[in-house]
C-alpha positions in Angstrom: 16.5 19.1 -57.5 19.9 18.1 -56.6 20.3 14.0 -56.6 21.6 12.4 -53.4 24.6 10.4 -53.5 23.8 6.4 -53.4 26.3 5.1 -51.0 27.2 1.2 -51.7 26.0 -1.6 -49.6 29.5 -2.4 -48.7 30.4 0.8 -47.3 26.9 1.4 -45.7 26.9 -1.8 -43.8 30.5 -1.6 -43.1 31.4 -2.8 -38.9 31.7 -0.2 -36.7 32.0 -2.3 -33.7 34.0 -5.8 -33.3 30.9 -7.7 -32.3 29.4 -6.8 -36.0 32.0 -8.5 -37.6 31.1 -11.7 -39.8 33.2 -15.0 -39.5 36.2 -13.7 -38.0 35.7 -14.8 -34.0 39.4 -15.8 -33.9 40.9 -12.6 -34.9 38.6 -10.9 -32.8 38.7 -12.3 -29.5 42.6 -12.2 -30.1 42.6 -8.2 -30.4 39.9 -7.8 -27.8 41.8 -9.4 -25.2 45.0 -8.0 -26.3 43.6 -4.4 -25.9 42.1 -5.6 -22.4 45.4 -6.7 -20.9 47.1 -3.6 -22.6 49.4 -6.4 -24.7 49.5 -3.9 -27.7 52.0 -4.6 -30.1 53.6 -2.1 -32.3 53.3 -3.2 -35.8 50.4 -6.1 -36.6 50.0 -7.7 -40.4 46.6 -8.8 -41.4 46.3 -11.4 -44.2 43.5 -12.9 -46.2 41.5 -13.1 -48.9 39.8 -9.7 -50.1 36.9 -8.6 -48.7 37.0 -10.2 -45.7 37.8 -7.7 -43.4 41.4 -6.8 -42.7 40.7 -3.1 -43.5 37.8 -3.2 -41.3 39.5 -4.4 -38.4 42.5 -1.7 -39.0 40.1 0.9 -38.5 38.2 -0.8 -35.9 41.5 -1.0 -33.8 42.8 2.4 -34.4 39.4 3.2 -32.6 40.1 0.8 -29.8 43.7 2.8 -29.5 42.6 6.0 -29.9 38.9 6.4 -28.4 39.1 8.9 -25.5 38.4 5.7 -23.3 41.0 3.8 -24.7 42.7 1.9 -25.3 39.5 -0.5 -25.2 38.2 -3.6 -26.7 34.9 -1.6 -27.1 35.2 1.8 -28.3 32.4 4.4 -28.1 32.0 5.4 -31.2 30.6 8.8 -30.2 33.9 10.6 -29.0 35.5 13.0 -31.7 38.8 10.3 -32.5 35.7 7.4 -33.1 34.1 9.4 -35.4 36.7 11.2 -37.5 38.3 7.6 -37.9 35.2 6.2 -39.1 35.1 9.1 -41.4 38.1 8.9 -42.8 39.4 12.1 -41.6 41.8 11.4 -38.4 44.7 13.2 -38.3 46.2 10.9 -36.6 45.2 7.5 -38.5 46.8 7.8 -41.8 46.0 4.9 -44.6 48.3 4.4 -47.7 47.8 2.2 -50.6 51.3 0.2 -50.5 50.5 -0.6 -54.8 50.8 3.1 -55.9 53.0 4.0 -53.3 55.7 1.1 -53.0 58.5 3.2 -53.4 61.5 3.7 -50.8 60.9 7.2 -51.2 56.9 7.1 -49.8 58.4 4.9 -46.8 61.0 7.3 -46.0 58.2 10.0 -45.9 56.1 7.8 -43.8 59.2 7.3 -41.3 59.5 11.5 -41.1 55.8 11.5 -40.1 55.9 8.3 -37.5 58.6 10.7 -35.6 55.9 13.4 -35.1 53.7 12.6 -31.8 50.0 12.1 -32.3 48.1 15.6 -33.1 45.3 14.7 -30.3 45.0 10.9 -30.0 46.8 8.6 -28.1 48.6 7.0 -31.0 49.3 7.6 -34.6 48.5 4.4 -37.0 49.7 3.7 -40.0 47.6 1.3 -41.9 49.3 0.3 -44.8 46.9 -1.7 -47.4 48.1 -4.1 -50.0 51.7 -3.8 -48.4 53.2 -6.7 -50.1 53.7 -4.8 -52.9 56.2 -3.0 -51.4 59.6 -2.6 -53.2 63.0 -4.3 -52.1 64.4 -1.1 -51.2 61.1 0.1 -49.4 61.0 -3.1 -47.7 64.5 -2.5 -45.9 63.2 1.5 -45.5 60.3 0.0 -43.2 62.5 -2.6 -41.3 64.4 0.5 -40.0 61.2 1.6 -38.3 59.8 -1.4 -37.3 63.1 -2.6 -35.5 62.9 1.0 -33.1 59.3 2.1 -33.2 58.6 5.3 -31.3 56.0 4.5 -28.6 53.4 6.1 -30.0 53.2 4.6 -33.2 51.4 1.6 -34.6 51.7 -0.3 -38.0 49.1 -2.5 -39.4 49.9 -3.8 -42.7 47.1 -5.7 -44.7 48.0 -8.2 -47.7 46.2 -10.5 -49.4 49.9 -12.5 -50.0 51.6 -12.8 -46.7 54.6 -15.3 -48.9 55.9 -11.9 -50.5 56.8 -10.7 -47.2 60.7 -10.4 -46.7 61.3 -12.9 -43.3 62.8 -10.1 -41.3 59.5 -8.0 -41.4 57.0 -11.1 -41.1 59.0 -11.5 -37.9 58.3 -7.8 -36.3 54.9 -8.0 -36.5 52.3 -9.9 -34.5 50.6 -11.9 -37.3 46.8 -12.5 -37.7 45.7 -14.5 -40.6 41.8 -13.7 -41.3 39.7 -16.9 -42.7 37.2 -16.6 -45.8 33.4 -16.4 -44.4 32.1 -19.4 -44.5 29.1 -19.4 -47.3 26.2 -19.8 -44.2 27.2 -16.7 -42.6 27.5 -14.4 -45.8 23.7 -15.9 -46.6 22.8 -15.2 -43.4 24.2 -11.7 -43.2 23.0 -11.0 -46.9 19.3 -11.7 -45.7 19.8 -9.6 -42.8 21.0 -6.4 -44.6 18.1 -7.1 -47.6 15.6 -7.1 -44.7 16.8 -4.1 -42.8 17.0 -2.4 -46.7 13.4 -3.2 -47.2 13.7 -5.3 -50.4 13.1 -9.1 -50.7 16.2 -11.7 -50.7 15.4 -15.2 -51.4 17.3 -17.8 -49.5 18.2 -19.3 -52.5 19.4 -16.0 -53.8 21.3 -15.4 -50.9 23.1 -18.8 -50.7 24.1 -18.5 -54.6 25.8 -15.3 -53.6 27.7 -16.7 -51.2 28.6 -19.8 -53.1 29.7 -17.4 -56.1 32.0 -15.3 -53.9 34.0 -17.6 -52.1 34.0 -16.3 -48.2 34.3 -12.3 -49.3 31.8 -10.9 -47.8 32.7 -7.6 -49.4 32.2 -8.7 -53.1 29.0 -10.3 -51.8 27.5 -7.4 -50.4 28.8 -5.8 -54.1 27.4 -8.6 -55.8 23.8 -7.7 -53.8 24.0 -4.3 -55.5 24.2 -5.4 -58.7 21.3 -8.0 -58.6 19.1 -5.2 -57.0 19.5 -3.1 -59.2 19.2 -5.7 -62.4 16.1 -7.4 -60.6 12.8 -5.5 -60.3 11.3 -6.1 -56.9 12.2 -9.1 -55.1 16.0 -10.8 -55.5 15.4 -14.3 -56.5 17.6 -17.1 -57.6 17.3 -16.2 -61.3 18.1 -13.0 -60.8 21.3 -14.1 -59.0 22.1 -16.4 -62.3 21.5 -13.9 -64.8 23.8 -11.8 -63.3 26.9 -13.7 -62.2 25.9 -16.4 -64.7 25.6 -19.0 -62.6 23.2 -22.0 -62.6 20.3 -22.0 -60.4 20.5 -24.8 -57.9 18.1 -26.7 -59.8 20.1 -27.2 -62.9 23.1 -28.5 -60.9 20.7 -30.8 -59.1 19.2 -32.0 -62.5 22.9 -32.7 -63.0 23.5 -34.8 -60.3 20.7 -36.7 -60.6 21.2 -37.3 -64.1 25.2 -38.2 -63.0 23.9 -40.8 -60.1 21.9 -42.5 -62.7 24.4 -43.5 -65.3 22.7 -40.9 -67.5 25.2 -39.7 -69.9 22.9 -38.6 -72.5 20.5 -36.4 -69.9 24.0 -34.7 -67.8 25.1 -33.8 -71.6 22.1 -32.2 -72.4 21.9 -30.2 -69.7 25.5 -28.6 -70.4 24.3 -27.7 -73.8 21.2 -26.1 -72.6 23.4 -24.1 -70.4 25.8 -23.5 -73.4 22.3 -22.3 -74.7 21.6 -19.6 -72.3 24.6 -18.0 -72.5 26.0 -19.2 -69.2 30.0 -21.2 -69.2 29.5 -24.7 -68.6 32.6 -24.2 -66.4 30.5 -22.6 -63.8 28.3 -25.4 -63.9 30.9 -27.6 -63.5 32.5 -25.8 -60.2 29.2 -25.7 -58.8 29.2 -29.8 -59.5 32.5 -29.9 -57.9 30.9 -27.9 -54.9 27.9 -30.0 -54.3 29.9 -33.6 -54.8 32.2 -32.1 -51.9 28.5 -31.0 -50.0 27.3 -34.3 -50.1 30.9 -35.9 -49.0 30.1 -33.8 -45.7 26.9 -34.8 -45.3 27.6 -38.4 -45.8 30.1 -38.0 -42.8 27.7 -35.7 -40.8 24.3 -35.6 -41.5 24.0 -32.2 -39.7 27.1 -30.4 -41.7 26.3 -27.1 -43.0 26.1 -27.4 -47.1 26.2 -24.0 -48.5 22.8 -24.7 -51.1 19.5 -23.9 -50.2 17.6 -25.5 -47.4 14.8 -27.0 -49.1 17.1 -29.0 -51.2 18.9 -30.5 -47.8 16.6 -33.7 -47.4 16.8 -35.2 -50.5 21.1 -34.3 -50.4 21.0 -36.1 -47.3 19.2 -39.4 -48.7 21.3 -39.3 -51.9 24.7 -38.9 -49.9 23.3 -42.0 -47.2 22.9 -43.8 -50.3 26.0 -43.4 -51.8 28.5 -43.4 -48.9 31.4 -41.5 -48.2 34.1 -44.2 -49.8 32.2 -43.6 -53.4 31.8 -39.7 -53.2 35.7 -39.2 -51.8 36.1 -41.3 -55.5 33.7 -39.2 -57.1 34.9 -35.9 -56.1 38.7 -37.0 -56.7 37.2 -37.6 -60.5 35.6 -34.4 -60.5 38.8 -32.3 -59.7 40.7 -34.2 -62.0 38.4 -33.2 -64.6 38.6 -29.2 -62.9 42.0 -29.4 -64.1 40.8 -30.8 -67.6 38.5 -27.9 -67.8 41.2 -25.1 -66.4 43.8 -26.4 -68.8 41.6 -26.4 -72.1 41.4 -23.7 -74.8 37.9 -24.7 -75.3 36.0 -25.3 -71.8 32.7 -26.4 -72.7 34.5 -29.8 -74.8 36.3 -30.3 -71.2 33.1 -29.9 -69.8 31.8 -32.3 -71.9 34.7 -34.8 -71.6 35.1 -34.3 -67.5 30.9 -34.9 -66.9 30.3 -37.7 -69.6 33.5 -39.5 -67.5 31.6 -39.0 -64.4 28.6 -40.2 -65.5 30.1 -43.6 -66.6 30.9 -44.7 -62.6 27.3 -46.7 -62.6 28.7 -49.3 -65.8 32.0 -49.5 -64.2 30.3 -50.1 -60.5 28.9 -53.5 -62.7 32.5 -54.4 -63.8 34.3 -53.9 -60.3 31.5 -56.0 -59.1 31.8 -58.6 -61.7 35.7 -58.6 -61.0 35.6 -59.1 -57.7 33.1 -62.2 -58.3 29.9 -59.9 -56.7 26.7 -59.8 -58.3 26.1 -57.1 -60.0 24.0 -54.2 -59.3 21.1 -53.8 -61.8 21.5 -57.3 -62.5 19.2 -58.8 -59.9 21.7 -59.3 -57.4 22.3 -57.3 -54.4 24.0 -53.6 -55.0 27.6 -54.2 -54.7 29.2 -52.2 -51.3 29.6 -48.2 -51.1 33.5 -48.8 -51.0 33.8 -50.7 -54.5 31.0 -49.0 -56.1 33.0 -46.5 -57.7 35.2 -45.7 -61.2 38.7 -45.3 -60.5 40.1 -41.8 -60.0 41.8 -42.4 -63.3 39.0 -43.6 -65.3 38.8 -42.3 -69.3 
């Protein structure tokens, strides 16, 4: 009996309409308005992180240009052109991986093809993925056709590193920047996909995957595939933590509680426990930095989005309000210094212990600062020091 090929979630749930895109409202509005008004550029440069929708939007733009009803901001998805583009079999939409076809001969061949009229559709669309990897001579050859493009040709260059393009290429392209997708939107999309696929994904697991993939929806869907294969039944936070090596949020929150109370022993004990469980202590510290950032946002705006489980939001908001933004800014600055220390260390575990130990000393330094200022020391029978003074210096050791 034959086995049907499994199609990964990132491919099965690739958006087929502009309105299906997640977290790229500015990009969608820009392109839809251009298509509605007929202001179609001969060359586009899509730049942004991996997995945020650059190639997907390039294909959607090709559909919009070549749909039988097009050019249109709402391609039908049913005509021959739309279906061929979705299947990757269109003769008039050519995709080229510039990472492996980066030489001048490859671009010369592309120029020859570009001179030929479309086989069936309105435009001949060339999608160059990772276009920043073209060689210097290849860029020079590409510039020639961008300067004098045939009326029937549209180039779409996609790249994660816009700064590597020559200025002459940039000036001849309509540049569209793709933003990292907010964690709450990624988590919501993962929850929607899981519901449609018929398996349970807990809110904590969705948030943890979203935080781990740092704004890349494609990476998030690929990670969800991995965790789904690992887990038996529902995909929960513990399953995600096992697969990616990230600590569950309860561990991060427990670490913050230890730091908030100045309990150095408890904080370092949590770090050792993470090491014994086989997880990277540097990942724990990175999650702590993200938590401090979220607390700072909540301290300045209680309605701010925080990429952590909603069940813990009241406790986080209470902690943020109690400490205040001035203290949290200084703690976050100290944590970022520690992040640099961890990144440069030969033994990250030792560096994490040092960085967390420094953070845990802030209540003691709070008392010293209050005494030096002639104020009652917090915790010594006096009134608490004002939040603006109750913080460790950013260079505390």
